[in-house]
C-alpha positions in Angstrom: -2.5 -0.5 -3.3 -4.1 -3.8 -3.8 -7.2 -3.4 -5.7 -8.9 -6.2 -3.6 -8.5 -6.1 0.0 -10.5 -8.8 0.6 -7.6 -11.1 -0.6 -5.2 -11.9 2.4 -1.8 -10.6 2.2 0.2 -13.1 4.5 3.0 -11.5 6.6 6.3 -13.3 6.7 7.4 -15.7 9.4 4.4 -15.1 11.6 1.7 -16.5 9.0 -0.5 -13.6 9.8 -2.1 -11.3 7.2 -3.3 -7.9 6.5 -6.7 -8.4 5.0 -9.5 -5.9 3.9 -12.4 -6.0 6.1 -15.0 -6.1 3.2 -17.3 -9.1 3.8 -18.0 -11.4 0.9 -21.4 -13.0 1.0 -21.8 -16.6 2.0 -20.6 -16.4 5.4 -23.8 -18.0 6.8 -25.0 -15.0 8.8 -27.8 -12.6 7.7 -28.6 -9.3 9.2 -30.2 -9.6 12.6 -32.5 -7.2 14.6 -30.7 -4.8 16.7 -30.9 -4.3 20.3 -30.8 -1.0 22.1 -28.8 -2.5 24.9 -25.6 -0.7 26.2 -22.5 -2.5 27.0 -22.2 -3.3 30.7 -19.1 -3.5 32.9 -18.1 -7.2 33.7 -19.3 -8.7 37.0 -16.7 -8.4 39.7 -16.8 -9.4 43.5 -17.1 -6.0 45.5 -18.7 -5.1 48.8 -22.5 -4.5 48.6 -22.3 -0.5 49.3 -19.5 0.0 46.6 -20.5 1.5 43.4 -18.4 0.9 40.2 -16.8 4.1 38.9 -14.5 4.2 35.8 -11.3 6.1 36.2 -11.1 9.7 34.8 -11.3 9.8 31.1 -13.2 6.8 30.4 -17.0 7.2 29.4 -19.7 5.8 31.5 -21.3 4.3 28.4 -21.1 4.9 24.7 -24.8 4.7 24.2 -25.3 8.4 23.7 -22.6 8.7 21.2 -23.9 5.6 19.1 -27.5 7.0 19.3 -26.0 10.4 17.7 -24.0 9.1 15.2 -25.7 5.5 14.1 -28.1 6.9 11.8 -25.3 8.4 9.5 -23.6 5.1 9.3 -24.8 2.5 6.3 -24.3 -0.9 5.0 -23.4 -1.2 1.4 -24.2 -4.3 -0.7 -22.6 -4.8 -3.8 -23.1 -7.0 -6.7 -20.1 -7.5 -9.1 -18.6 -10.1 -11.7 -15.9 -12.6 -10.6 -13.0 -12.3 -13.0 -12.6 -16.0 -13.9 -9.0 -15.4 -15.0 -8.1 -14.5 -11.7 -9.2 -17.8 -10.5 -7.5 -19.9 -13.0 -4.3 -21.6 -11.5 -1.7 -24.0 -12.9 -0.1 -26.8 -11.1 3.7 -26.9 -11.8 4.7 -29.7 -14.3 1.2 -29.5 -16.1 0.7 -28.1 -19.4 -2.8 -26.7 -18.7 -4.7 -24.5 -16.3 -7.2 -25.7 -13.8 -10.4 -23.5 -14.1 -13.1 -23.5 -11.6 -16.4 -25.1 -12.7 -19.0 -22.4 -14.3 -22.3 -21.5 -12.5 -25.3 -23.4 -12.6 -27.6 -21.0 -14.4 -27.2 -19.0 -17.7 -28.2 -15.7 -16.0 -25.3 -15.8 -13.7 -22.7 -16.0 -16.5 -24.2 -14.2 -19.3 -21.8 -13.4 -22.1 -19.0 -15.5 -20.4 -18.3 -12.7 -18.0 -18.0 -14.9 -14.9 -20.5 -15.5 -12.2 -22.0 -12.8 -10.2 -20.8 -12.0 -6.6 -22.5 -10.5 -3.5 -20.5 -8.5 -1.1 -21.0 -6.1 1.7 -19.2 -3.3 3.4 -19.7 -0.1 5.4 -20.1 3.6 5.1 -21.3 6.9 6.2 -22.8 10.0 5.2 -20.6 13.1 5.1 -23.4 15.4 3.8 -27.2 15.9 4.1 -27.4 15.6 0.3 -26.5 12.0 0.2 -22.7 11.8 -0.2 -21.3 8.6 1.2 -17.6 7.6 2.2 -16.4 4.1 2.0 -13.6 2.0 0.7 -12.3 1.7 -2.7 -12.1 -2.1 -2.3 -15.7 -2.4 -1.2 -17.2 -1.0 -4.3 -14.4 -2.0 -6.9 -15.7 -3.5 -10.1 -19.3 -3.1 -8.8 -22.2 -3.6 -11.3 -24.6 -2.3 -8.7 -24.5 -0.9 -5.4 -27.3 -0.6 -2.6 -27.0 1.6 0.6 -28.8 0.4 3.2 -29.8 2.9 6.1 -30.4 2.1 9.9 -34.1 1.9 9.3 -33.4 -0.8 6.7 -34.4 1.5 3.6 -32.6 0.5 0.7 -31.3 3.2 -1.9 -29.6 2.7 -5.3 -26.1 4.4 -5.3 -23.7 5.6 -7.9 -19.9 6.0 -7.7 -18.9 9.7 -7.7 -15.2 8.7 -7.6 -12.6 6.2 -6.3 -9.0 6.5 -5.5 -6.9 3.2 -5.4 -4.0 5.1 -3.6 -5.7 5.6 -0.3 -8.5 3.2 -0.6 -11.4 5.9 -0.4 -14.3 6.0 -2.6 -17.3 8.4 -2.5 -21.0 7.3 -3.5 -24.2 9.4 -4.1 -27.8 8.6 -3.3 -30.8 10.7 -4.2 -32.6 12.6 -1.9 -31.9 15.0 0.9 -32.0 15.5 4.8 -29.8 12.6 5.6 -28.1 12.6 9.1 -24.3 13.0 8.4 -21.2 13.1 10.4 -18.1 15.2 10.2 -14.3 14.7 9.9 -12.2 15.7 12.8 -9.1 17.2 11.4 -7.7 19.5 14.2 -7.7 17.6 17.4 -7.2 13.8 17.0 -7.3 11.6 20.1 -4.2 10.6 21.8 -2.8 7.1 21.9 -4.8 5.3 24.5 -7.9 7.6 24.0 -11.2 5.9 23.6 -12.7 5.1 20.2 -16.1 3.9 18.9 -16.6 2.0 15.5 -19.9 1.4 13.7 -20.4 -0.8 10.8 -21.8 -4.0 9.1 -19.6 -6.8 10.1 -20.6 -10.3 8.8 -23.8 -8.3 7.5 -24.8 -7.6 11.1 -25.7 -3.9 10.5 -25.4 -1.3 13.1 -22.9 -3.1 15.1 -20.9 -1.0 17.5 -17.7 -1.8 19.1 -15.4 0.2 21.3 -11.5 0.3 22.1 -8.6 2.5 22.1 -6.2 4.2 19.6 -3.3 2.0 19.8 -0.8 3.8 17.4 -0.5 6.3 14.8 1.8 6.2 11.6 1.5 2.5 10.9 3.0 1.5 7.6 1.1 -1.5 6.1 2.6 -1.2 2.8 0.3 1.4 1.2 2.2 4.5 -0.6 -0.2 7.3 0.5 -1.4 6.6 3.9 0.2 6.2 7.4 -2.6 4.1 9.2 -4.1 4.7 12.7 -4.1 1.4 14.7 -7.0 0.7 16.9 -8.0 -2.2 19.1 -11.8 -1.7 18.7 -12.9 -5.1 17.2 -13.5 -4.8 13.5 -14.1 -7.5 11.3 -15.0 -8.6 7.4 -17.6 -6.3 6.4 -16.5 -3.2 8.8 -14.5 -1.9 5.6 -15.5 1.6 4.8 -17.0 2.3 8.1 -16.2 5.2 10.4 -14.1 5.2 13.7 -15.4 8.1 16.1 -13.9 9.8 18.9 -15.9 10.3 22.2 -17.3 13.4 20.8 -18.8 11.5 17.7 -16.4 13.2 15.0 -14.8 10.6 12.4 -11.2 10.1 13.1 -10.7 7.3 10.6 -12.1 5.2 7.9 -11.7 1.4 8.7 -10.0 -0.3 6.0 -7.9 -3.2 7.0 -7.0 -5.9 9.9 -4.2 -7.8 10.9 -5.2 -11.3 11.7 -4.2 -15.1 11.5 -7.7 -16.1 11.1 -9.6 -13.5 9.1 -11.5 -12.4 12.4 -10.5 -9.6 14.7 -7.5 -10.1 17.1 -7.5 -6.5 18.2 -5.4 -5.1 15.5 -7.3 -2.6 13.1 -6.2 0.0 10.6 -8.0 2.9 9.7 -7.4 5.8 7.1 -6.7 9.0 9.3 -9.5 11.4 9.0 -7.2 14.4 7.3 -6.3 12.1 4.4 -10.0 10.8 3.9 -11.3 14.4 4.0 -9.1 15.6 1.4 -9.5 12.8 -0.9 -13.2 12.9 -0.4 -13.3 16.6 -1.2 -11.3 16.0 -4.6 -13.7 13.1 -5.4 -16.7 15.0 -5.0 -15.3 18.0 -7.0 -13.4 16.4 -9.7 -14.6 12.5 -9.7 -10.6 11.6 -9.2 -7.7 12.6 -7.4 -4.9 14.3 -9.0 -1.2 13.8 -7.7 1.9 15.2 -8.5 4.6 12.9 -10.4 8.2 13.1 -11.7 8.8 9.7 -13.1 11.2 8.2 -11.0 11.4 4.6 -9.5 12.9 4.9 -5.9 13.8 3.0 -3.0 14.8 3.5 0.6 18.3 4.9 1.2 19.1 2.9 4.6 21.7 2.8 7.0 23.9 -0.1 5.3 23.8 1.9 1.9 25.0 5.1 3.6 27.8 3.2 5.2 28.7 1.8 1.9 28.8 5.3 0.5 30.7 6.8 3.3 27.9 9.0 4.5 27.1 7.0 7.8 23.7 8.0 9.4 22.3 9.7 6.2 18.7 8.7 5.2 16.6 9.5 2.2 15.5 7.8 -0.9 17.8 6.5 -3.9 16.7 6.8 -7.5 16.8 3.5 -9.1 15.6 4.2 -12.6 13.7 7.0 -14.6 11.0 6.9 -17.0 12.1 8.4 -20.3 10.9 11.6 -21.1 9.3 12.2 -17.7 9.7 15.2 -15.8 12.4 13.9 -13.7 14.4 12.7 -16.6 14.1 16.0 -18.5 15.2 18.0 -15.4 18.3 15.8 -15.1 17.7 13.8 -12.2 19.9 10.5 -12.7 20.0 6.9 -11.2 21.9 6.7 -8.3 21.0 10.3 -7.0 20.3 10.2 -3.1 17.2 12.7 -2.4 17.5 14.4 0.8 14.6 16.9 0.7 11.8 18.3 -1.4 11.2 22.2 -1.2 12.9 22.1 2.1 11.1 19.3 3.6 13.4 16.4 4.8 12.6 12.9 3.4 13.9 9.9 5.3 12.4 7.1 3.1 11.0 6.5 -0.4 7.5 6.7 0.9 7.9 10.1 2.3 9.4 11.3 -1.0 6.5 9.6 -3.0 4.2 11.5 -0.6 5.9 15.1 -1.2 5.8 14.6 -4.7 2.3 13.4 -4.9 1.0 16.5 -2.9 2.2 19.0 -5.6 -0.1 20.2 -8.3 0.7 19.6 -11.9 3.1 22.3 -12.9 4.5 23.0 -9.4 8.2 23.5 -9.0 9.9 20.8 -6.9 13.2 21.7 -5.8 15.1 18.2 -4.8 18.3 18.6 -2.6 20.4 15.5 -3.8 23.9 13.8 -3.3 25.5 12.8 -6.5 28.9 11.4 -6.9 29.4 12.4 -3.2 28.6 16.0 -3.6 25.3 18.0 -2.8 23.1 19.2 -5.8 20.0 20.8 -6.5 17.5 19.6 -9.3 14.4 21.6 -10.0 11.6 19.4 -11.4 8.3 20.6 -12.8 5.7 18.2 -11.5 3.5 16.2 -13.8 0.2 14.1 -13.4 0.6 10.8 -11.6 -1.0 7.9 -13.7 -3.4 5.6 -11.8 -1.9 2.9 -9.7 -2.9 0.2 -12.2 -1.2 2.2 -14.9 1.8 2.2 -13.0 1.8 -1.3 -12.1 1.3 -2.4 -15.7 4.1 0.0 -17.0 7.9 -0.9 -17.4 9.2 -2.3 -14.1 5.7 -3.0 -12.7 3.9 -6.3 -12.4 2.8 -6.1 -16.0 6.3 -5.4 -17.4 8.1 -7.7 -19.4 11.7 -9.1 -18.6 14.0 -11.1 -20.5 13.1 -14.4 -21.9 14.2 -17.7 -20.7 17.9 -17.6 -20.1 20.4 -20.4 -20.7 23.0 -20.8 -17.9 25.7 -18.3 -17.8 29.3 -19.5 -18.4 31.6 -20.0 -15.5 34.3 -17.8 -17.0 35.0 -14.3 -15.2 36.5 -12.8 -12.2 35.6 -13.7 -8.6 34.8 -10.3 -6.9 32.5 -9.8 -3.8 31.6 -13.5 -3.9 30.4 -13.2 -7.5 31.9 -14.4 -10.8 31.4 -11.4 -13.2 32.4 -10.8 -16.8 31.6 -8.2 -19.2 28.2 -8.1 -20.7 29.1 -8.8 -24.5 26.9 -9.4 -27.5 27.1 -13.4 -26.8 25.9 -12.8 -23.2 23.1 -10.4 -24.5 21.7 -12.8 -27.1 21.9 -15.8 -24.6 19.9 -14.0 -22.0 17.8 -11.8 -24.2 18.8 -8.6 -22.3 17.6 -5.2 -23.8 20.5 -3.3 -25.8 20.4 -0.3 -23.3 21.5 -2.5 -20.4 25.1 -2.3 -19.9 27.4 -3.6 -17.0 28.8 -6.8 -15.7 26.9 -10.1 -15.9 26.9 -12.5 -13.1 28.0 -16.0 -13.8 27.6 -17.4 -10.5 27.4 -16.6 -6.7 29.2 -18.2 -3.9 26.7 -20.1 -1.7 27.9 -18.4 1.6 28.5 -15.1 0.4 26.8 -11.7 1.5 25.8 -11.5 -2.3 24.0 -14.7 -2.1 22.3 -13.6 1.0 21.2 -10.4 -0.8 19.5 -12.5 -3.4 21.9 -11.8 -6.4 22.0 -14.7 -8.8 23.3 -15.9 -11.9 22.3 -13.6 -15.0 21.8 -10.5 -12.8 23.7 -7.4 -14.4 25.7 -5.2 -12.2 25.5 -1.8 -13.9 27.0 0.5 -11.1 29.0 0.2 -8.2 29.5 3.4 -5.8 29.6 6.3 -8.1 31.1 4.3 -11.0 29.5 3.0 -14.1 31.0 -0.8 -14.8 32.2 -2.1 -18.3 35.0 -4.3 -17.1 35.4 -6.6 -13.9 38.8 -4.5 -13.2 36.2 -1.3 -12.7 34.4 -3.2 -9.9 37.5 -4.5 -8.5 38.7 -0.9 -8.3 35.7 0.4 -6.5 36.0 -2.5 -4.0 39.7 -1.6 -3.4 38.9 2.0 -2.7 36.1 1.2 -0.4 38.3 -1.1 1.4 40.9 1.6 1.9 38.3 3.9 3.0 37.3 1.7 5.9 33.8 1.2 4.4 32.0 -2.1 5.2 30.3 -2.6 1.7 29.8 -1.4 -1.6 26.6 0.0 -3.1 25.7 -1.9 -6.4 23.1 -1.2 -9.0 21.5 -4.4 -10.1 19.2 -4.8 -13.3 17.1 -7.8 -13.3 13.9 -8.6 -15.2 13.3 -5.1 -16.4 13.8 -3.5 -13.0 16.8 -1.7 -11.2 17.5 -2.1 -7.4 20.2 -1.0 -5.4 21.9 -3.4 -2.8 24.8 -2.9 -0.3 27.2 -6.0 -0.8 29.7 -6.6 2.0 33.3 -6.7 1.5 34.7 -9.9 2.7 37.6 -9.5 5.3 
């Protein structure tokens, strides 16, 4: 999960983005006085004797719900240091970085740690003794945290625990007797049912908005959460605030919005109550969330891959690479295994497999049903402890991993197969590209511009390690796999590709 959701993640083509709804200070708005006015129906032209009545299922007003739950909702003001290294940028072609100007006063940049930043979000009490739930991205890197109650009382808060994987954090304030709300885990609203959100958008604390549940199970790129989509307006500063059903029960924790402008367009996302409740309990008990781990990099096994392997219609997750010495490696799982189920529970994607593994306790037995070399197998793995998301990102194959150094152009010699010029990966090619000694296969010297290989993003100096169920050493190995697939009537060949420290699987179409 991204550690700072106030940075926008722009969507492809549409130019929209999913953004965290935490509010950075400087928006030009301060907290205003609240009014107790209830929302009113829009004016319509009707006969004088007619009375407006909402259809069955629609509340006459949300005022009673708001009056009940609003004392439990808080504003969260955070002071943090700006990481100046994240703000450095370099213009291509210039040998130096452009750095933002320093702050005006010494107190704001003491010790060279960067200027202080003020930001704000929302949260809510889940117990009378001062436990508060919010988003991780609201309080991440905080130097100080203040919780502001409905009556504008300010309380110092400490972090009990936070979880990057679900973007949930738990805070604690001193005192007792606080009004609190409960998570609803048993009877969630249907799509189309009314919901109410309360929060601190743009520092306007105590703001209520209403809408409906738009959808469940939304995937916005996070590993452990299938989000609730709502159309109640939520904006920057609403992050960490609750979404209520018409009974005043928390059904979700507002976390992100989809918007081309940064403001609400009626597409918001909330962490479901069952996930938030489970994570909050672990944070309150242990200060952290412990998840199962097997040490395997995986990706979706999709329809094109299934067709390439001759098992059309099969879905699951394919193992791309293994962490040496991790539980999966010790248990005999291998790259190229197609995982179909965990402990009898079907998995249809890499996310489902990750969640099934993560739900296990360290030491639990995980029985994986896999397809290897076209045959079903069972692999039993003892779960380990999943590292933090930042540790995983910094490890081999993550964003902090190291790939080969600058490579000189590959020679044009080789054999043309599947629109690629391939040749054995010999010592000369290894020295030229800086490839590790344990990477074996065929190196790509060039790719035909209009080929499917080019469309899939393959390029010179990529290494094809496997094709189908066969490891590769010579171009004739790849040619034999292609010939076998063509005779079997398969539309493509599934290849394992190594690039920059990572391995991925791609189906490459066989030319007619």
